[in-house]
C-alpha positions, 0 to 999 in steps of 0.5 A: 482451486477450481471454482464452481461454474457461476459462483461469481455471478451471485457471490462476486469476489473483490480484487485489489491491484498492487502496482509498482512502476510507471502509470500505476494509477492507470491500473488502479483506476481500471480495477478499483471500482470495476467489479466486472474487471476484478471478477474476470481476472479471478475467473481466469486465474485457475482456469483458461476460459472462453468468453462464454465461460467468463459470462457464465462465471460472473453472470454478465452477458458477452457483449458487456464483457468485450470492452473490459476484455480488450483493455485487460489484454492491452495492459497484459493483465490477461492473455488470449490464446486459442480463443481462451483467456488466462490471467497473467498476474499473480493473485494472492487468493483468499485461500493463500492469504489465510494459510500464509497468515496462519503460518506467519502469525507467530513471527508477526506477533514477535515483531509487534512486541519488538516495535511496541517495546521500542515505542515505550522505551525510546519515545522521549529520546525521539521527542528530544530530536526536536522535529516539528511533530505537527501535534503534541499527541503521543498517539500520533507519534507512535503511528509515525514512528511505526511508519518509519520503522517499517519504511527503514526496515523495508529499505534494508530488506530490499537490499538483501533480496534480489528481484528480477522483473520477468515481464512488463505490463502494457509495454511499461516498466510496471509490475502488477499483482492482485489480492483477493479481498474478503471479510477478515482480510487484514487490509491494504497498505499504500506506500509512496512519496512525492517531492518538489523541484527543491528536493522537499518530500512528503511521504505516505504510508496509508493503512486501511485499518485507519478507516474508510477515508480517502488515502492521503496518497490518492489525494496527492497523487497526480496533483503536483500543485497540492504537493507543492502547496503543502511543502511551501506551508511546511517551510512557512512560505505562505505569502505568495499563494494564487487563488487556486492555491488558496482553494487547495488550502481551504480543502487542506483545512477541511481535511485536517492537514492544516489549521488556520490561526489568524493569518498563520497556517499551521501544518498538522503533519510532522516535519523533519530536516534531513539531519533530524531524520538521520538522528531518528534512523540511528535511534531505531537502527537496531530495531529496523535491523531486526524487523528486516530479518523478520520480514525476510523470514516471513517472505520465505515462508509465504513464497513457498506457500504462494508457489503451491497456490499459483497456476503453473504458467506463473510459478516461476514468477511466484518464486521470483517475486513472492517474498518481495511482494509479501512485505506489504502483508508483513505490515498490514497484518502487523499493524492490525495486531498492534491496533487489536492489542492497544499498542496503537490507538485509532485516530479521528477520520480527519487525522493523518498519523502516517504522513510526514514531510522531510525538508531538503 
């Protein structure tokens, strides 16, 4: 879809990057709060543009664009050919997202019903596993189990979907794509994990629908000491903290990760042993199998739509990675449905319903 010249100068769009691989934070930082970078990528997506074209499109004078254009080219997010620039990543545009969401909505509603049925029928069995829940509130437990269903279904889905990264970005083993944000967008998901030297792990699945607070992943990412300290608290090793550690703990308390009862530090996150987590996986195995199959169906539908919305130089890449990258859409849209229907309840701003710990 060709944009009218100058639209982005008075009505800028917003672009979020999805990144897998090395140095992901470099790409997030470059784009996250830089509206010029976001709109350069959008302006050059369906049209090859000169720097003057870009200036006109986004309403920024040429000298102010040069630094960002150079950075984008260095990271291979933008390509310069014959004096013109073209975007070198797939972007899930507003038009694509609206069409894909509409055509996959019935499948997502089915998935929401399946997960809700599991939560209602098996929650007492899940409790009986005996893991430390962090809080007795079943509202939090439902969010946790929803996270784990998605995590395990995603793992099964990934094993059935062969993906070949067709190119690197910035000379690293990194894959990048973008998503245009708009008022009725279902939001974003950030999924990852961090571990210490002993093999203990903290897992994150942040949903923007939970509120405007800083995602847990961003708070711990690039701060290995925070990871180490919170995992030591999980193991109740709390006697040898340094002054710096104590400062981190004070912030944990402020942010709702930890409460202090006298000299005791109590973690408000769920904690599993590996054996307990395996028991949980068995309890929900049939559900994660079904959700993985539904993810595959949604991925196939959205890939076909994505190819239609993708510029010719990127169509092969869209065919290759479309179904894999759209698994995030399965999750964000589905969680929005579950919140809108009351299957999941909103929680306080300082709560962390989808972060958990697994001890080695």
